[in-house]
A tleap script that builds the chain and sets N, CA, C and O, in Angstrom:
source leaprc.protein.ff14SB
mol = sequence {
  NMET LYS LYS LEU ILE ARG SER PHE GLY TYR
  ALA PHE LYS GLY VAL ALA TYR ALA THR THR
  SER GLN LEU ASN PHE ARG ILE HIE LEU VAL
  ALA THR VAL LEU ALA THR ILE ALA GLY PHE
  ILE LEU HIE ILE SER SER GLY GLU TRP GLN
  TRP VAL MET LEU CYS VAL THR ILE VAL LEU
  VAL THR GLU ILE PHE ASN THR MET ILE GLU
  THR LEU VAL ASP LEU VAL SER PRO GLY PHE
  ASN GLU LYS ALA GLY ARG VAL LYS ASP MET
  ALA ALA GLY ALA VAL VAL ILE ALA ALA ALA
  PHE ALA LEU ALA THR GLY LEU ILE ILE PHE
  LEU PRO LYS ILE LEU LEU LEU PHE ASN HIE
  ALA CALA
}
set mol.1.N position { -0.190 18.606 -11.705 }
set mol.1.CA position { 0.473 19.055 -10.843 }
set mol.1.C position { 0.971 18.937 -9.621 }
set mol.1.O position { 1.909 19.564 -9.129 }
set mol.2.N position { 0.036 17.763 -8.951 }
set mol.2.CA position { -0.148 16.919 -7.894 }
set mol.2.C position { 1.135 16.318 -7.920 }
set mol.2.O position { 1.924 16.569 -7.008 }
set mol.3.N position { 1.459 15.524 -8.884 }
set mol.3.CA position { 2.724 14.638 -9.238 }
set mol.3.C position { 3.766 15.230 -8.934 }
set mol.3.O position { 4.671 14.675 -8.309 }
set mol.4.N position { 3.816 16.725 -9.417 }
set mol.4.CA position { 5.062 17.449 -9.656 }
set mol.4.C position { 5.245 17.779 -7.894 }
set mol.4.O position { 6.282 17.466 -7.309 }
set mol.5.N position { 4.159 18.403 -7.238 }
set mol.5.CA position { 4.404 18.738 -5.950 }
set mol.5.C position { 4.876 17.567 -5.096 }
set mol.5.O position { 5.741 17.755 -4.240 }
set mol.6.N position { 4.300 16.279 -5.310 }
set mol.6.CA position { 4.789 15.156 -4.611 }
set mol.6.C position { 6.625 14.861 -4.498 }
set mol.6.O position { 7.448 14.538 -3.641 }
set mol.7.N position { 6.569 15.282 -6.251 }
set mol.7.CA position { 7.929 15.095 -6.353 }
set mol.7.C position { 9.097 15.585 -5.402 }
set mol.7.O position { 10.104 15.045 -4.943 }
set mol.8.N position { 8.374 17.176 -5.282 }
set mol.8.CA position { 9.168 17.753 -4.424 }
set mol.8.C position { 9.393 17.426 -3.051 }
set mol.8.O position { 10.413 17.652 -2.400 }
set mol.9.N position { 8.126 16.760 -2.600 }
set mol.9.CA position { 8.005 16.590 -1.306 }
set mol.9.C position { 8.925 15.204 -1.260 }
set mol.9.O position { 9.532 15.213 -0.189 }
set mol.10.N position { 9.165 14.321 -1.836 }
set mol.10.CA position { 10.041 13.256 -1.724 }
set mol.10.C position { 11.555 13.653 -1.788 }
set mol.10.O position { 12.357 13.237 -0.951 }
set mol.11.N position { 11.935 14.545 -2.906 }
set mol.11.CA position { 13.164 15.398 -2.752 }
set mol.11.C position { 13.539 16.036 -1.587 }
set mol.11.O position { 14.711 16.075 -1.211 }
set mol.12.N position { 12.406 16.652 -0.856 }
set mol.12.CA position { 12.910 17.321 0.430 }
set mol.12.C position { 12.938 16.188 1.536 }
set mol.12.O position { 13.642 16.246 2.544 }
set mol.13.N position { 12.147 15.230 1.240 }
set mol.13.CA position { 12.415 14.178 2.319 }
set mol.13.C position { 13.717 13.553 2.583 }
set mol.13.O position { 14.204 13.363 3.697 }
set mol.14.N position { 14.399 13.154 1.081 }
set mol.14.CA position { 15.709 12.617 0.769 }
set mol.14.C position { 16.553 13.862 1.680 }
set mol.14.O position { 17.053 13.520 2.751 }
set mol.15.N position { 16.683 15.223 1.246 }
set mol.15.CA position { 17.482 16.015 1.920 }
set mol.15.C position { 17.613 15.900 3.884 }
set mol.15.O position { 18.560 15.976 4.667 }
set mol.16.N position { 16.202 15.698 4.033 }
set mol.16.CA position { 15.731 15.483 5.570 }
set mol.16.C position { 16.492 14.531 5.959 }
set mol.16.O position { 17.371 14.726 6.799 }
set mol.17.N position { 16.249 13.265 5.363 }
set mol.17.CA position { 17.159 11.912 5.938 }
set mol.17.C position { 18.405 12.131 5.941 }
set mol.17.O position { 19.027 11.808 6.953 }
set mol.18.N position { 19.242 12.841 4.619 }
set mol.18.CA position { 20.516 13.132 4.843 }
set mol.18.C position { 20.841 13.706 5.860 }
set mol.18.O position { 21.790 13.284 6.519 }
set mol.19.N position { 20.059 14.925 6.277 }
set mol.19.CA position { 20.438 16.128 7.291 }
set mol.19.C position { 20.167 15.047 8.788 }
set mol.19.O position { 20.939 15.295 9.714 }
set mol.20.N position { 19.445 14.251 8.958 }
set mol.20.CA position { 19.087 13.698 10.278 }
set mol.20.C position { 20.041 12.570 10.085 }
set mol.20.O position { 20.753 12.918 11.027 }
set mol.21.N position { 20.527 11.705 9.721 }
set mol.21.CA position { 21.246 10.605 9.872 }
set mol.21.C position { 22.416 10.879 9.078 }
set mol.21.O position { 22.766 9.787 8.629 }
set mol.22.N position { 23.050 11.608 8.752 }
set mol.22.CA position { 24.554 11.913 8.290 }
set mol.22.C position { 25.308 12.943 8.755 }
set mol.22.O position { 25.130 14.082 8.325 }
set mol.23.N position { 26.218 12.666 9.668 }
set mol.23.CA position { 26.823 13.597 10.617 }
set mol.23.C position { 27.635 14.568 9.573 }
set mol.23.O position { 27.625 15.788 9.736 }
set mol.24.N position { 28.411 13.882 8.379 }
set mol.24.CA position { 29.245 14.554 8.047 }
set mol.24.C position { 28.321 15.767 6.859 }
set mol.24.O position { 28.789 16.814 6.412 }
set mol.25.N position { 26.648 15.072 6.533 }
set mol.25.CA position { 26.292 16.067 5.925 }
set mol.25.C position { 25.464 17.609 6.857 }
set mol.25.O position { 24.936 18.640 6.439 }
set mol.26.N position { 25.709 17.077 8.186 }
set mol.26.CA position { 25.521 18.524 8.808 }
set mol.26.C position { 26.290 19.172 9.030 }
set mol.26.O position { 26.038 20.362 9.219 }
set mol.27.N position { 27.932 18.547 9.131 }
set mol.27.CA position { 29.092 19.326 9.085 }
set mol.27.C position { 29.026 20.321 8.071 }
set mol.27.O position { 29.002 21.517 8.360 }
set mol.28.N position { 28.990 19.843 6.737 }
set mol.28.CA position { 29.030 20.607 5.529 }
set mol.28.C position { 27.711 21.618 5.543 }
set mol.28.O position { 27.878 22.675 4.934 }
set mol.29.N position { 26.511 21.426 6.125 }
set mol.29.CA position { 25.529 22.735 5.911 }
set mol.29.C position { 26.140 23.581 7.112 }
set mol.29.O position { 25.766 24.751 7.033 }
set mol.30.N position { 27.044 23.312 8.300 }
set mol.30.CA position { 27.196 24.125 9.405 }
set mol.30.C position { 28.571 24.855 8.718 }
set mol.30.O position { 28.912 25.878 9.312 }
set mol.31.N position { 29.440 24.457 7.503 }
set mol.31.CA position { 30.317 25.118 7.170 }
set mol.31.C position { 29.649 25.943 6.039 }
set mol.31.O position { 30.226 26.992 5.751 }
set mol.32.N position { 28.566 25.643 5.380 }
set mol.32.CA position { 27.983 26.341 4.376 }
set mol.32.C position { 27.200 27.583 4.984 }
set mol.32.O position { 27.046 28.605 4.314 }
set mol.33.N position { 26.588 27.426 6.609 }
set mol.33.CA position { 26.010 28.831 7.122 }
set mol.33.C position { 27.398 29.363 7.448 }
set mol.33.O position { 27.299 30.565 7.201 }
set mol.34.N position { 28.805 29.092 7.924 }
set mol.34.CA position { 29.620 29.785 8.218 }
set mol.34.C position { 30.236 30.700 6.996 }
set mol.34.O position { 30.566 31.882 7.096 }
set mol.35.N position { 30.322 29.763 5.658 }
set mol.35.CA position { 30.912 30.488 4.415 }
set mol.35.C position { 29.811 31.405 4.014 }
set mol.35.O position { 30.268 32.252 3.245 }
set mol.36.N position { 28.320 31.597 4.270 }
set mol.36.CA position { 27.286 32.310 4.088 }
set mol.36.C position { 27.632 33.755 4.865 }
set mol.36.O position { 27.690 34.896 4.406 }
set mol.37.N position { 27.808 33.320 6.031 }
set mol.37.CA position { 28.135 34.789 7.130 }
set mol.37.C position { 29.120 35.518 6.637 }
set mol.37.O position { 29.076 36.678 6.228 }
set mol.38.N position { 30.283 34.560 6.712 }
set mol.38.CA position { 31.495 35.041 6.348 }
set mol.38.C position { 31.549 36.253 4.935 }
set mol.38.O position { 32.240 37.262 4.794 }
set mol.39.N position { 30.760 35.777 4.255 }
set mol.39.CA position { 30.671 36.338 2.802 }
set mol.39.C position { 29.886 37.560 3.102 }
set mol.39.O position { 30.438 38.578 2.685 }
set mol.40.N position { 28.715 37.758 3.728 }
set mol.40.CA position { 28.333 38.784 4.080 }
set mol.40.C position { 29.148 39.597 4.879 }
set mol.40.O position { 29.186 40.790 4.578 }
set mol.41.N position { 29.748 39.240 5.746 }
set mol.41.CA position { 30.824 40.470 6.684 }
set mol.41.C position { 31.887 40.452 5.911 }
set mol.41.O position { 32.755 41.073 6.525 }
set mol.42.N position { 32.355 40.035 4.772 }
set mol.42.CA position { 33.602 40.277 4.176 }
set mol.42.C position { 32.967 40.962 2.704 }
set mol.42.O position { 33.684 41.449 1.830 }
set mol.43.N position { 31.873 40.903 2.658 }
set mol.43.CA position { 31.023 41.872 1.409 }
set mol.43.C position { 31.829 41.199 0.261 }
set mol.43.O position { 32.439 41.961 -0.489 }
set mol.44.N position { 31.903 39.840 0.035 }
set mol.44.CA position { 32.603 39.399 -1.407 }
set mol.44.C position { 31.740 39.882 -2.808 }
set mol.44.O position { 30.655 40.446 -2.664 }
set mol.45.N position { 32.155 39.687 -3.820 }
set mol.45.CA position { 31.410 40.162 -5.064 }
set mol.45.C position { 30.761 38.909 -5.346 }
set mol.45.O position { 31.005 37.834 -4.797 }
set mol.46.N position { 29.759 39.176 -6.412 }
set mol.46.CA position { 28.965 38.429 -6.958 }
set mol.46.C position { 29.593 37.180 -7.567 }
set mol.46.O position { 29.200 36.020 -7.440 }
set mol.47.N position { 30.810 37.707 -8.364 }
set mol.47.CA position { 31.444 36.472 -8.888 }
set mol.47.C position { 31.973 35.562 -7.802 }
set mol.47.O position { 32.053 34.350 -8.006 }
set mol.48.N position { 32.337 36.107 -6.655 }
set mol.48.CA position { 32.967 35.455 -5.563 }
set mol.48.C position { 31.540 34.534 -4.772 }
set mol.48.O position { 31.719 33.370 -4.413 }
set mol.49.N position { 30.327 35.149 -4.602 }
set mol.49.CA position { 29.440 34.080 -4.138 }
set mol.49.C position { 29.041 33.177 -5.029 }
set mol.49.O position { 28.610 32.118 -4.573 }
set mol.50.N position { 29.082 33.358 -6.485 }
set mol.50.CA position { 29.187 32.318 -7.268 }
set mol.50.C position { 29.755 31.344 -7.021 }
set mol.50.O position { 29.106 30.334 -6.748 }
set mol.51.N position { 31.323 31.324 -7.037 }
set mol.51.CA position { 31.978 30.334 -6.528 }
set mol.51.C position { 31.513 29.566 -5.198 }
set mol.51.O position { 31.081 28.414 -5.167 }
set mol.52.N position { 31.657 30.283 -4.291 }
set mol.52.CA position { 30.952 30.075 -3.208 }
set mol.52.C position { 29.588 28.995 -3.201 }
set mol.52.O position { 29.441 27.858 -2.752 }
set mol.53.N position { 28.948 29.663 -3.714 }
set mol.53.CA position { 27.575 28.634 -3.850 }
set mol.53.C position { 27.935 27.566 -4.897 }
set mol.53.O position { 27.110 26.657 -4.813 }
set mol.54.N position { 28.757 27.353 -5.752 }
set mol.54.CA position { 29.067 26.453 -6.576 }
set mol.54.C position { 30.094 25.170 -5.607 }
set mol.54.O position { 30.071 23.969 -5.877 }
set mol.55.N position { 30.700 25.622 -4.790 }
set mol.55.CA position { 31.359 24.529 -3.611 }
set mol.55.C position { 30.555 24.258 -2.922 }
set mol.55.O position { 30.573 23.075 -2.582 }
set mol.56.N position { 29.738 24.894 -2.496 }
set mol.56.CA position { 28.613 24.482 -1.665 }
set mol.56.C position { 27.690 23.398 -2.117 }
set mol.56.O position { 27.493 22.365 -1.479 }
set mol.57.N position { 27.093 23.726 -3.352 }
set mol.57.CA position { 26.324 22.714 -4.146 }
set mol.57.C position { 27.223 21.436 -4.443 }
set mol.57.O position { 26.766 20.313 -4.233 }
set mol.58.N position { 28.292 21.592 -4.853 }
set mol.58.CA position { 29.207 20.286 -5.123 }
set mol.58.C position { 29.385 19.086 -4.012 }
set mol.58.O position { 29.349 17.856 -4.020 }
set mol.59.N position { 29.624 20.262 -2.932 }
set mol.59.CA position { 29.776 19.360 -1.743 }
set mol.59.C position { 28.434 18.647 -1.099 }
set mol.59.O position { 28.367 17.455 -0.799 }
set mol.60.N position { 27.653 19.366 -0.988 }
set mol.60.CA position { 26.407 18.627 -0.290 }
set mol.60.C position { 25.985 17.896 -1.525 }
set mol.60.O position { 25.516 16.818 -1.159 }
set mol.61.N position { 25.948 18.001 -2.751 }
set mol.61.CA position { 25.293 16.931 -3.558 }
set mol.61.C position { 26.297 15.419 -3.598 }
set mol.61.O position { 25.955 14.236 -3.615 }
set mol.62.N position { 27.650 16.074 -3.604 }
set mol.62.CA position { 28.457 14.664 -3.620 }
set mol.62.C position { 28.152 13.684 -2.177 }
set mol.62.O position { 28.001 12.463 -2.207 }
set mol.63.N position { 28.113 14.391 -1.156 }
set mol.63.CA position { 27.805 14.193 0.113 }
set mol.63.C position { 26.317 13.207 0.021 }
set mol.63.O position { 26.320 12.067 0.484 }
set mol.64.N position { 25.262 13.717 -0.535 }
set mol.64.CA position { 23.949 13.149 -0.780 }
set mol.64.C position { 24.560 11.721 -1.824 }
set mol.64.O position { 24.515 10.572 -1.386 }
set mol.65.N position { 24.981 11.977 -2.901 }
set mol.65.CA position { 25.491 10.953 -3.554 }
set mol.65.C position { 26.085 9.632 -2.943 }
set mol.65.O position { 25.780 8.475 -3.230 }
set mol.66.N position { 27.049 10.106 -1.989 }
set mol.66.CA position { 27.904 8.990 -1.290 }
set mol.66.C position { 26.950 8.421 -0.369 }
set mol.66.O position { 27.078 7.216 -0.158 }
set mol.67.N position { 25.842 9.151 0.337 }
set mol.67.CA position { 24.894 8.241 1.183 }
set mol.67.C position { 24.257 7.450 0.683 }
set mol.67.O position { 23.938 6.386 1.213 }
set mol.68.N position { 23.892 7.882 -0.640 }
set mol.68.CA position { 22.891 6.983 -1.328 }
set mol.68.C position { 23.604 5.747 -2.068 }
set mol.68.O position { 22.929 4.840 -2.554 }
set mol.69.N position { 24.930 5.762 -2.121 }
set mol.69.CA position { 25.621 4.731 -2.841 }
set mol.69.C position { 25.998 3.686 -1.513 }
set mol.69.O position { 25.922 2.461 -1.419 }
set mol.70.N position { 26.322 4.463 -0.795 }
set mol.70.CA position { 26.692 3.574 0.710 }
set mol.70.C position { 25.226 2.899 0.904 }
set mol.70.O position { 25.236 1.697 1.168 }
set mol.71.N position { 24.184 3.435 0.818 }
set mol.71.CA position { 23.081 2.749 1.484 }
set mol.71.C position { 22.508 1.727 0.444 }
set mol.71.O position { 21.893 0.730 0.822 }
set mol.72.N position { 22.716 1.990 -0.795 }
set mol.72.CA position { 22.686 0.743 -1.792 }
set mol.72.C position { 23.614 -0.495 -2.053 }
set mol.72.O position { 23.266 -1.577 -2.526 }
set mol.73.N position { 25.125 -0.036 -1.566 }
set mol.73.CA position { 25.583 -1.170 -1.539 }
set mol.73.C position { 25.502 -1.910 -0.345 }
set mol.73.O position { 25.925 -3.065 -0.397 }
set mol.74.N position { 25.100 -1.538 0.602 }
set mol.74.CA position { 24.668 -2.148 2.070 }
set mol.74.C position { 23.543 -3.134 1.924 }
set mol.74.O position { 23.581 -4.243 2.456 }
set mol.75.N position { 22.066 -2.504 0.843 }
set mol.75.CA position { 21.389 -3.169 0.485 }
set mol.75.C position { 21.728 -4.715 -0.132 }
set mol.75.O position { 21.387 -5.831 0.261 }
set mol.76.N position { 22.676 -4.201 -1.447 }
set mol.76.CA position { 22.962 -5.336 -2.098 }
set mol.76.C position { 23.954 -6.501 -1.611 }
set mol.76.O position { 23.964 -7.669 -2.000 }
set mol.77.N position { 24.869 -5.827 -0.568 }
set mol.77.CA position { 25.716 -6.729 -0.168 }
set mol.77.C position { 26.053 -6.477 1.087 }
set mol.77.O position { 27.121 -5.906 1.311 }
set mol.78.N position { 25.052 -6.925 2.309 }
set mol.78.CA position { 24.882 -6.911 3.641 }
set mol.78.C position { 26.372 -7.412 4.398 }
set mol.78.O position { 26.946 -6.879 5.348 }
set mol.79.N position { 26.676 -8.350 3.790 }
set mol.79.CA position { 28.126 -9.206 4.392 }
set mol.79.C position { 29.187 -8.353 3.833 }
set mol.79.O position { 29.112 -7.501 2.948 }
set mol.80.N position { 30.212 -8.762 4.542 }
set mol.80.CA position { 31.840 -8.339 4.013 }
set mol.80.C position { 31.875 -8.573 2.371 }
set mol.80.O position { 31.486 -9.671 1.972 }
set mol.81.N position { 32.343 -7.548 1.355 }
set mol.81.CA position { 32.735 -7.681 0.231 }
set mol.81.C position { 33.798 -6.689 -0.039 }
set mol.81.O position { 33.741 -5.482 0.197 }
set mol.82.N position { 34.686 -7.292 -0.515 }
set mol.82.CA position { 35.959 -6.114 -0.974 }
set mol.82.C position { 35.585 -5.475 -1.887 }
set mol.82.O position { 36.108 -4.364 -1.808 }
set mol.83.N position { 34.895 -5.564 -2.815 }
set mol.83.CA position { 34.781 -4.663 -3.596 }
set mol.83.C position { 33.819 -3.870 -3.941 }
set mol.83.O position { 33.862 -3.019 -4.830 }
set mol.84.N position { 32.494 -4.262 -2.904 }
set mol.84.CA position { 31.529 -3.270 -2.088 }
set mol.84.C position { 32.449 -2.334 -1.195 }
set mol.84.O position { 32.295 -1.113 -1.229 }
set mol.85.N position { 33.270 -2.850 -0.509 }
set mol.85.CA position { 33.908 -1.569 0.303 }
set mol.85.C position { 34.813 -0.667 -0.708 }
set mol.85.O position { 35.092 0.469 -0.324 }
set mol.86.N position { 35.244 -1.065 -1.860 }
set mol.86.CA position { 36.253 -0.285 -2.773 }
set mol.86.C position { 35.243 0.815 -3.094 }
set mol.86.O position { 35.498 2.006 -2.919 }
set mol.87.N position { 33.820 0.252 -3.681 }
set mol.87.CA position { 32.815 1.217 -3.987 }
set mol.87.C position { 32.580 2.331 -3.284 }
set mol.87.O position { 32.590 3.488 -3.703 }
set mol.88.N position { 32.297 1.816 -1.842 }
set mol.88.CA position { 32.163 2.810 -0.771 }
set mol.88.C position { 33.305 4.032 -0.515 }
set mol.88.O position { 33.079 5.241 -0.544 }
set mol.89.N position { 34.292 3.520 -0.318 }
set mol.89.CA position { 35.721 4.349 -0.188 }
set mol.89.C position { 35.780 5.149 -1.341 }
set mol.89.O position { 36.050 6.339 -1.173 }
set mol.90.N position { 35.502 4.569 -2.934 }
set mol.90.CA position { 35.567 5.779 -3.881 }
set mol.90.C position { 34.536 6.744 -3.821 }
set mol.90.O position { 34.763 7.856 -4.297 }
set mol.91.N position { 33.190 6.438 -3.195 }
set mol.91.CA position { 32.227 7.491 -3.003 }
set mol.91.C position { 32.493 8.535 -2.251 }
set mol.91.O position { 32.486 9.709 -2.619 }
set mol.92.N position { 32.801 7.999 -0.870 }
set mol.92.CA position { 33.780 8.876 0.320 }
set mol.92.C position { 34.896 9.938 -0.402 }
set mol.92.O position { 34.935 11.140 -0.135 }
set mol.93.N position { 35.819 9.238 -1.394 }
set mol.93.CA position { 36.663 9.894 -1.945 }
set mol.93.C position { 36.169 10.814 -2.865 }
set mol.93.O position { 36.866 11.781 -3.170 }
set mol.94.N position { 35.351 10.693 -3.225 }
set mol.94.CA position { 34.627 11.868 -4.358 }
set mol.94.C position { 34.252 12.938 -3.130 }
set mol.94.O position { 34.579 14.100 -3.371 }
set mol.95.N position { 33.646 12.707 -1.925 }
set mol.95.CA position { 33.290 13.985 -1.183 }
set mol.95.C position { 34.860 14.698 -0.573 }
set mol.95.O position { 35.076 15.813 -0.099 }
set mol.96.N position { 35.692 13.655 -0.795 }
set mol.96.CA position { 37.158 14.368 -0.164 }
set mol.96.C position { 37.497 15.106 -1.349 }
set mol.96.O position { 37.893 16.219 -1.003 }
set mol.97.N position { 37.513 14.967 -2.621 }
set mol.97.CA position { 37.847 15.554 -3.629 }
set mol.97.C position { 37.053 17.049 -3.634 }
set mol.97.O position { 37.609 18.136 -3.795 }
set mol.98.N position { 35.864 16.860 -3.454 }
set mol.98.CA position { 35.066 18.057 -3.559 }
set mol.98.C position { 35.023 19.027 -2.379 }
set mol.98.O position { 34.350 20.057 -2.398 }
set mol.99.N position { 35.676 18.690 -1.494 }
set mol.99.CA position { 35.627 19.002 0.285 }
set mol.99.C position { 36.550 20.209 -0.070 }
set mol.99.O position { 36.385 21.423 0.050 }
set mol.100.N position { 37.680 19.381 -0.594 }
set mol.100.CA position { 39.227 19.997 -0.373 }
set mol.100.C position { 39.220 21.168 -1.915 }
set mol.100.O position { 40.126 21.995 -2.022 }
set mol.101.N position { 38.395 21.096 -2.708 }
set mol.101.CA position { 38.315 22.056 -3.975 }
set mol.101.C position { 37.461 23.284 -3.372 }
set mol.101.O position { 37.763 24.443 -3.658 }
set mol.102.N position { 36.224 22.928 -2.401 }
set mol.102.CA position { 35.839 23.946 -1.688 }
set mol.102.C position { 36.622 24.564 -0.654 }
set mol.102.O position { 36.370 25.736 -0.372 }
set mol.103.N position { 37.591 23.911 -0.008 }
set mol.103.CA position { 38.189 24.550 1.089 }
set mol.103.C position { 39.223 25.561 0.470 }
set mol.103.O position { 39.552 26.679 0.865 }
set mol.104.N position { 39.787 24.570 -1.015 }
set mol.104.CA position { 40.885 25.643 -1.657 }
set mol.104.C position { 40.154 26.782 -2.452 }
set mol.104.O position { 40.884 27.732 -2.733 }
set mol.105.N position { 39.039 26.851 -2.807 }
set mol.105.CA position { 38.446 28.265 -3.137 }
set mol.105.C position { 37.758 29.300 -2.016 }
set mol.105.O position { 37.587 30.504 -2.212 }
set mol.106.N position { 37.464 28.703 -1.019 }
set mol.106.CA position { 36.974 29.573 0.237 }
set mol.106.C position { 38.558 30.197 0.409 }
set mol.106.O position { 38.705 31.418 0.361 }
set mol.107.N position { 39.818 29.231 0.626 }
set mol.107.CA position { 40.863 30.075 1.180 }
set mol.107.C position { 41.468 31.422 0.234 }
set mol.107.O position { 42.096 32.413 0.609 }
set mol.108.N position { 40.950 30.971 -1.285 }
set mol.108.CA position { 41.503 32.015 -2.357 }
set mol.108.C position { 40.421 33.411 -2.011 }
set mol.108.O position { 40.746 34.566 -2.288 }
set mol.109.N position { 39.088 33.032 -1.354 }
set mol.109.CA position { 38.053 34.124 -1.345 }
set mol.109.C position { 38.382 34.885 -0.467 }
set mol.109.O position { 38.626 36.091 -0.518 }
set mol.110.N position { 38.398 33.894 0.701 }
set mol.110.CA position { 38.129 34.888 2.044 }
set mol.110.C position { 39.626 35.011 2.653 }
set mol.110.O position { 39.735 36.012 3.361 }
set mol.111.N position { 40.633 34.349 2.565 }
set mol.111.CA position { 41.950 34.533 3.311 }
set mol.111.C position { 42.236 36.091 2.850 }
set mol.111.O position { 42.209 36.977 3.704 }
set mol.112.N position { 42.461 36.335 1.725 }
set mol.112.CA position { 42.995 37.711 1.535 }
set mol.112.C position { 42.412 38.930 2.433 }
set mol.112.O position { 43.046 39.711 3.142 }
set mol.113.N position { 40.899 38.857 2.173 }
set mol.113.CA position { 40.125 39.627 3.053 }
set mol.113.C position { 40.257 39.741 4.284 }
set mol.113.O position { 40.194 40.902 4.688 }
set mol.114.N position { 40.477 38.672 5.313 }
set mol.114.CA position { 40.808 38.359 6.406 }
set mol.114.C position { 41.794 39.098 6.557 }
set mol.114.O position { 41.776 40.102 7.269 }
set mol.115.N position { 42.847 38.672 5.864 }
set mol.115.CA position { 44.384 39.111 6.379 }
set mol.115.C position { 44.324 40.760 6.080 }
set mol.115.O position { 45.063 41.461 6.770 }
set mol.116.N position { 43.616 41.295 5.249 }
set mol.116.CA position { 43.376 42.685 5.056 }
set mol.116.C position { 42.965 43.461 6.157 }
set mol.116.O position { 43.402 44.566 6.479 }
set mol.117.N position { 41.740 42.527 6.928 }
set mol.117.CA position { 40.898 43.156 8.250 }
set mol.117.C position { 42.281 43.333 9.252 }
set mol.117.O position { 42.667 44.437 9.636 }
set mol.118.N position { 42.990 41.964 9.623 }
set mol.118.CA position { 44.040 42.186 10.506 }
set mol.118.C position { 45.125 43.037 10.268 }
set mol.118.O position { 45.716 43.481 11.252 }
set mol.119.N position { 45.532 43.375 9.040 }
set mol.119.CA position { 46.573 44.255 8.734 }
set mol.119.C position { 45.946 45.928 9.225 }
set mol.119.O position { 46.592 46.762 9.860 }
set mol.120.N position { 45.111 46.014 8.923 }
set mol.120.CA position { 44.181 47.054 9.245 }
set mol.120.C position { 43.950 47.493 10.655 }
set mol.120.O position { 43.991 48.615 11.162 }
set mol.121.N position { 43.651 46.091 11.248 }
set mol.121.CA position { 43.647 46.520 12.742 }
set mol.121.C position { 44.702 46.703 13.513 }
set mol.121.O position { 44.631 47.312 14.581 }
set mol.122.N position { 45.865 46.154 13.008 }
set mol.122.CA position { 47.281 46.368 13.409 }
set mol.122.C position { 47.963 47.533 13.351 }
set mol.122.O position { 49.138 47.580 13.714 }
savepdb mol mol.pdb
quit
């Protein structure tokens, strides 16, 4: 049981490292908070919550994997290496793809509800 608890400690330590060292991870966390607040204010359905949670998870996980890959590449190839740069670029590209998916999903879920609010206010 101690080993299991310790493993969770290591996991939280990794998330804490990503939070403190990676600006983009913090930006994604802020977006998570904003999406959560918007979800409560706009009363999104449980199915919509599942999509929002999926998007949040995918973006945060890809951002952590990007950080892992960049750290490992820097460790094994501290000097300039074209292939190492490509690996880092592809890892960053994965985050962009995940973020684009999250943005599109957010627009599909939130935009009609926001427009409806403005139409009722006008």
